[in-house]
C-alpha positions in Angstrom: -100.2 -25.2 -5.9 -100.4 -23.5 -2.8 -99.9 -27.3 -1.0 -96.4 -27.8 -3.4 -95.2 -24.5 -1.9 -95.7 -25.1 1.9 -94.1 -28.8 1.5 -91.2 -27.2 -0.2 -91.0 -24.8 2.6 -91.2 -27.2 5.3 -88.6 -29.4 4.0 -85.9 -26.5 3.7 -86.5 -25.5 7.6 -86.1 -29.5 8.5 -82.5 -29.3 6.4 -81.8 -25.9 8.3 -81.9 -27.9 11.5 -79.5 -30.3 10.5 -81.9 -33.1 9.3 -81.0 -35.5 6.3 -83.4 -36.5 3.9 -82.4 -39.6 2.3 -84.3 -39.3 -0.8 -83.0 -35.8 -1.5 -79.6 -36.0 -3.7 -77.1 -33.9 -2.1 -73.6 -35.8 -2.9 -71.5 -37.3 -0.9 -68.7 -36.5 2.5 -65.1 -36.7 2.7 -63.9 -36.9 6.6 -60.1 -35.8 6.4 -57.7 -36.3 9.5 -54.1 -36.0 9.7 -51.3 -37.1 11.8 -50.0 -35.0 13.5 -53.1 -32.7 13.1 -52.9 -29.2 11.8 -52.2 -29.7 8.1 -53.5 -27.5 5.6 -55.6 -29.9 3.3 -57.1 -28.9 -0.2 -59.6 -30.6 -2.0 -59.2 -30.6 -5.9 -57.0 -27.1 -5.3 -59.9 -24.9 -4.5 -60.1 -24.7 -0.7 -57.9 -25.5 2.2 -59.0 -26.3 5.3 -56.9 -27.0 8.8 -57.5 -31.0 9.8 -59.2 -32.7 11.3 -62.6 -31.1 9.0 -65.0 -33.1 6.7 -66.1 -31.9 3.4 -69.7 -31.7 2.9 -71.8 -32.2 -0.8 -69.2 -33.7 -2.5 -70.4 -34.3 -6.0 -69.6 -37.8 -7.2 -66.7 -39.0 -9.2 -62.6 -38.8 -8.3 -61.5 -36.1 -6.3 -57.8 -35.2 -5.6 -56.8 -34.1 -1.8 -53.5 -32.6 -0.8 -52.2 -32.2 2.8 -49.2 -29.9 3.8 -47.8 -29.2 6.6 -44.4 -27.3 7.7 -41.7 -29.5 8.5 -43.6 -32.2 6.5 -43.8 -33.7 3.2 -46.6 -33.0 1.3 -49.1 -35.5 0.5 -51.2 -36.3 -1.9 -54.4 -38.8 -3.0 -57.1 -39.3 -4.7 -60.8 -40.1 -3.6 -63.7 -41.5 -5.8 -67.1 -41.0 -4.5 -70.7 -42.0 -5.3 -73.8 -40.5 -4.4 -74.1 -40.7 -0.9 -70.9 -42.1 -0.1 -69.1 -41.1 3.1 -65.3 -41.6 2.4 -62.6 -41.2 6.0 -58.9 -40.5 4.5 -56.3 -40.3 6.9 -52.9 -38.8 6.4 -49.8 -40.3 8.2 -47.7 -37.2 7.2 -43.8 -38.1 7.4 -41.0 -35.5 8.5 -39.0 -34.2 6.4 -35.1 -35.2 7.4 -31.9 -33.8 6.4 -29.3 -35.6 4.8 -25.9 -34.2 6.1 -22.4 -36.3 5.7 -20.3 -34.5 9.0 -16.4 -35.0 8.5 -13.8 -34.1 10.6 -9.6 -34.0 10.3 -8.7 -35.8 11.8 -11.4 -38.5 11.5 -12.6 -40.8 14.8 -14.1 -37.6 16.5 -17.0 -38.3 18.9 -20.5 -36.2 18.2 -23.0 -35.2 19.9 -26.0 -33.6 18.2 -29.0 -32.2 20.2 -27.5 -33.4 23.6 -27.3 -36.9 22.1 -24.0 -39.2 21.2 -24.9 -39.9 17.5 -21.1 -41.6 16.5 -17.6 -41.1 15.3 -17.0 -38.9 12.2 -17.1 -39.5 9.4 -20.7 -39.3 9.9 -24.1 -40.0 8.0 -26.8 -38.4 9.3 -30.1 -39.7 7.6 -32.7 -38.4 10.6 -32.2 -35.0 11.2 -35.2 -32.6 11.2 -35.4 -29.2 9.6 -34.2 -26.6 11.7 -30.9 -25.9 13.8 -29.2 -28.6 15.7 -26.5 -27.5 18.1 -23.6 -30.0 17.8 -20.6 -30.9 19.7 -17.1 -32.6 18.5 -14.7 -33.8 20.5 -11.3 -35.8 20.2 -8.7 -36.7 22.1 -6.0 -34.1 21.9 -7.8 -31.5 20.4 -10.0 -28.7 21.6 -13.8 -29.2 21.5 -15.8 -27.7 18.7 -19.2 -26.3 18.8 -21.0 -25.8 15.5 -24.9 -25.6 14.3 -25.9 -28.0 11.6 -28.9 -26.0 9.9 -31.6 -28.3 7.9 -33.6 -26.4 5.4 -34.7 -29.3 3.2 -34.1 -32.5 1.9 -31.0 -31.4 -0.2 -27.6 -33.4 0.9 -24.7 -31.4 2.3 -21.3 -32.0 3.6 -19.8 -30.5 6.6 -16.4 -30.6 7.1 -14.4 -29.1 9.9 -10.7 -29.1 11.1 -10.2 -29.8 14.7 -7.9 -27.3 16.5 -5.1 -29.0 18.7 -5.5 -28.6 22.4 -1.4 -28.6 22.0 1.1 -27.2 19.5 2.8 -29.1 16.7 6.5 -28.4 15.2 7.7 -29.6 11.5 11.4 -29.6 11.3 13.6 -29.7 7.9 17.1 -29.8 7.6 19.6 -29.3 5.2 21.1 -32.1 4.8 18.4 -34.2 6.4 18.5 -36.8 8.8 19.7 -34.9 12.1 18.2 -35.8 15.3 15.6 -33.6 16.9 15.7 -32.7 20.7 13.0 -30.6 22.1 13.8 -29.8 25.8 16.7 -32.5 26.0 14.6 -35.4 24.9 15.0 -37.0 21.2 11.7 -36.8 19.2 12.9 -38.2 15.7 15.3 -37.4 12.6 14.6 -34.5 10.2 12.2 -34.2 8.0 9.9 -34.8 11.0 6.6 -33.5 12.6 6.4 -33.6 16.3 3.1 -32.9 17.8 1.3 -33.1 21.7 3.9 -30.5 22.8 2.3 -28.2 25.5 1.7 -24.8 25.2 5.1 -22.4 26.4 8.7 -22.3 25.7 10.9 -24.9 24.1 14.6 -25.6 23.4 15.0 -27.0 20.2 18.3 -28.9 19.2 18.7 -30.2 15.7 22.2 -32.5 15.7 24.0 -34.0 12.9 28.0 -35.6 13.1 30.4 -33.3 11.2 27.7 -30.2 11.6 27.4 -27.6 14.2 24.4 -27.6 16.0 21.2 -25.6 15.6 19.5 -24.2 18.5 16.5 -22.2 18.7 14.1 -21.2 21.5 10.6 -21.2 20.4 7.3 -20.0 22.1 4.5 -21.9 21.0 0.6 -22.1 22.3 -2.0 -24.4 21.7 -3.0 -24.9 18.4 0.3 -23.5 16.7 2.0 -25.4 13.9 5.5 -24.0 14.1 8.0 -24.9 11.1 11.8 -24.8 11.2 13.9 -24.8 8.3 17.5 -25.3 9.3 20.6 -25.0 7.3 23.2 -27.1 9.3 26.6 -25.8 8.7 29.8 -28.4 8.3 32.1 -28.6 10.9 35.5 -27.8 9.4 38.1 -30.4 8.4 41.9 -30.5 9.0 44.6 -31.5 6.6 48.4 -32.0 7.5 50.7 -32.7 4.6 54.4 -34.2 4.9 56.6 -34.8 2.4 60.0 -36.9 1.8 62.1 -34.8 1.5 60.5 -32.1 3.6 60.7 -28.3 2.6 58.3 -28.8 -0.6 56.0 -26.0 -1.3 52.7 -26.8 -1.0 49.5 -25.7 -3.0 45.4 -25.9 -2.5 43.4 -25.3 -5.4 46.3 -23.6 -7.2 47.0 -21.3 -4.0 50.3 -21.2 -2.0 50.0 -22.5 1.7 53.3 -22.8 2.9 56.3 -25.7 2.9 55.8 -29.1 4.3 55.4 -30.3 6.9 52.3 -28.4 7.2 48.8 -28.2 8.9 45.7 -26.7 7.6 42.8 -26.1 9.6 39.4 -24.7 9.3 38.8 -26.2 5.6 35.3 -26.3 4.4 34.0 -29.9 3.3 34.3 -30.4 -0.7 36.8 -31.2 -3.3 40.2 -30.0 -3.6 43.6 -30.3 -5.8 46.6 -30.9 -3.6 49.7 -30.2 -5.0 53.4 -30.4 -3.9 56.8 -28.9 -5.7 60.1 -29.1 -4.2 63.3 -28.3 -6.7 65.1 -30.9 -8.0 62.0 -33.3 -7.5 59.1 -34.1 -9.5 56.1 -32.6 -8.8 53.1 -34.5 -7.4 49.5 -33.7 -7.4 46.2 -35.3 -5.8 42.8 -34.7 -6.1 41.0 -35.3 -2.6 37.5 -35.1 -1.0 37.1 -33.6 2.7 34.4 -34.6 4.9 32.9 -32.6 7.7 35.3 -32.9 10.8 37.6 -35.0 8.9 41.4 -35.1 10.2 43.6 -36.6 7.3 47.6 -36.4 6.5 48.9 -36.6 3.2 52.3 -37.5 2.5 54.0 -37.0 -0.8 57.4 -39.4 -1.7 59.5 -37.3 -4.4 61.5 -38.8 -7.2 64.4 -37.1 -8.1 64.5 -35.7 -11.8 67.9 -33.6 -11.1 71.6 -33.6 -11.1 74.4 -31.6 -9.3 77.1 -29.2 -10.5 80.3 -29.2 -8.4 82.6 -25.8 -9.4 85.9 -24.6 -8.5 86.8 -21.1 -9.0 90.2 -19.2 -9.2 90.4 -17.0 -7.2 88.0 -18.0 -4.1 85.7 -15.7 -2.9 83.3 -16.1 -5.8 79.4 -15.8 -5.5 77.9 -18.6 -7.7 74.6 -17.9 -9.9 72.7 -20.2 -11.5 70.4 -18.9 -13.6 70.2 -15.4 -12.2 70.0 -17.2 -8.5 72.4 -17.0 -5.9 73.7 -20.6 -5.0 76.4 -20.8 -2.7 80.0 -18.8 -2.6 83.5 -20.2 -3.4 85.8 -20.5 -0.2 89.9 -20.5 -0.2 91.3 -24.2 -0.5 94.9 -25.0 1.1 96.1 -23.1 -2.4 95.2 -19.5 -2.0 94.8 -19.0 -5.7 92.4 -21.7 -6.2 88.7 -22.6 -3.9 87.2 -25.4 -2.5 84.8 -27.1 -4.4 81.4 -25.7 -4.5 78.2 -28.3 -4.6 75.0 -26.8 -6.3 72.5 -29.6 -6.0 69.1 -30.2 -7.6 69.1 -28.8 -10.6 66.7 -29.6 -13.2 67.8 -31.7 -16.2 68.4 -29.8 -19.3 70.4 -26.3 -20.0 71.3 -23.6 -17.4 73.2 -20.4 -17.6 76.6 -20.1 -14.8 77.3 -16.9 -13.7 80.8 -16.0 -11.3 80.6 -12.5 -9.4 83.7 -11.1 -7.8 84.7 -7.5 -7.2 87.7 -6.4 -9.1 87.3 -9.5 -11.5 85.3 -10.5 -14.7 83.4 -13.5 -15.8 81.5 -14.1 -19.0 78.4 -16.4 -18.1 78.3 -19.6 -19.9 75.7 -22.4 -20.4 76.1 -26.0 -19.1 73.8 -29.0 -19.4 72.5 -30.8 -16.1 71.8 -34.7 -16.9 69.3 -36.7 -14.2 71.3 -38.2 -11.6 74.8 -37.1 -13.0 77.2 -34.8 -11.5 78.7 -32.2 -13.9 82.5 -30.9 -12.7 83.6 -27.7 -14.0 86.5 -25.2 -12.8 86.4 -21.6 -13.5 88.6 -19.1 -13.9 87.8 -15.2 -13.4 89.7 -12.6 -14.9 91.0 -9.8 -12.5 90.4 -6.0 -13.4 93.1 -3.3 -12.3 90.9 -0.9 -10.5 92.4 0.7 -7.8 90.8 0.7 -4.3 93.8 1.8 -1.8 95.8 5.0 -1.2 98.9 4.6 0.6 100.8 8.0 2.1 104.5 7.6 3.0 105.5 11.3 2.6 103.6 14.8 2.2 105.0 15.1 -1.6 102.9 13.9 -4.5 106.0 11.5 -5.1 105.2 10.0 -1.6 101.2 9.1 -2.5 100.5 5.7 -4.5 97.5 4.1 -5.5 96.8 1.0 -6.4 95.0 -2.6 -5.6 95.6 -3.7 -2.2 97.0 -7.3 -2.9 98.0 -8.0 1.1 98.1 -6.3 4.2 100.7 -8.0 6.5 100.4 -8.8 10.4 103.3 -6.3 11.0 101.4 -3.5 9.1 103.6 -4.1 6.0 101.1 -3.2 2.7 101.5 -5.0 -0.8 99.8 -2.7 -3.7 99.5 -3.5 -7.5 100.0 -0.2 -8.3 99.7 -0.6 -12.5 98.7 -4.1 -13.6 101.3 -6.9 -13.1 103.5 -4.5 -11.0 103.7 -5.1 -7.2 105.0 -3.2 -4.4 105.5 -3.2 -0.8 105.7 -0.8 1.9 107.2 -0.9 5.1 104.8 -0.5 8.1 107.3 2.2 9.4 106.9 4.5 6.4 103.3 4.6 5.9 101.8 7.6 7.1 98.0 7.0 6.1 96.2 4.4 4.4 93.0 5.1 2.7 90.3 3.3 1.0 89.3 4.6 -2.6 85.6 4.6 -3.5 85.0 2.6 -6.4 84.0 4.5 -9.6 80.1 5.0 -9.6 77.8 3.7 -12.5 78.9 5.8 -15.7 
């Protein structure tokens, strides 16, 4: 018994100094290395050590090794051991790479990541390690853009960035469209249009369209500006000349009287108009017309006569001739002092009219007459003389020397003839006349 205990103690001492006894059952070994080194390794989820390392006295059977290192994908491996086996497990760790899609507006920009050129946008990046990657984006005509692409895991990410122009852009719209655009005197297109690559500073913008007033403005721009211009162009006025045959026609534009022909109407806005011409004794004429910006149009009316004429002789002469309440002339004496020369009243519309004759000291009952188109109506009209004393002649100082009546005639030698009573006429010699006075007509009752 003492001998057995002594032998056991001796064997234990050998083991303590690192000696292995082949006949002793101690399990197997697993030698673990990782590339890169420094990964944390677990055996069956129980312990975690830093590689490289050796797991001792591993019981026979199948075991699970797990290697983990920050920035690398986790790796797992099953290892089978028999009694006394020595197994080497080598892990080549795969770095975790980001999945990034980089796009720019506009596309085609050059991309540098971590100081290295990687291509032009749109750009698919499959090899970016974890962490932050300084990125520089360049495109001709645009300001360089710096940003940092951050990769935290394998989750795909899409990065979209708008590039800022290193110059300005002006968008121009006009009403109506199709106008020429000039910037600093240079033609840059027709509206609607967008003009880019404009250097910073002040520009003179002009918008030109035939028939419309020029639109002008001065614009201050800086790099990256996007300036919008909306211009409503004002049409240049039109001019309308109106003539008629015969002339002196009354001209109406959209039912507004404008004057008598020949006539020139200016500063008319473009649009549709109703033009009408009227002339006494002629058929009225009207037409629709369209005026465009800066038009210079002449319209002519040729009238068709639709009237007749009244020719009237009055007894006595010196009579105002009125038709439909309007004075249309006056009769003058003929070779026969009791009868007038014919008075022509022309351009009377066909149909019924009223004739009235007016002469102080005479009465006349108005009459109706009918005019036929293109025909002449002749009439002789006699007025009834009224006895209304209008003159006083004094031949002495008594009442018997005072005579009143209607002045018939005053002779060149100064003699005077009065109608002292209706139908009674008396002549006074100039030598006997002391005074002649006018009697005012009686006022209205």
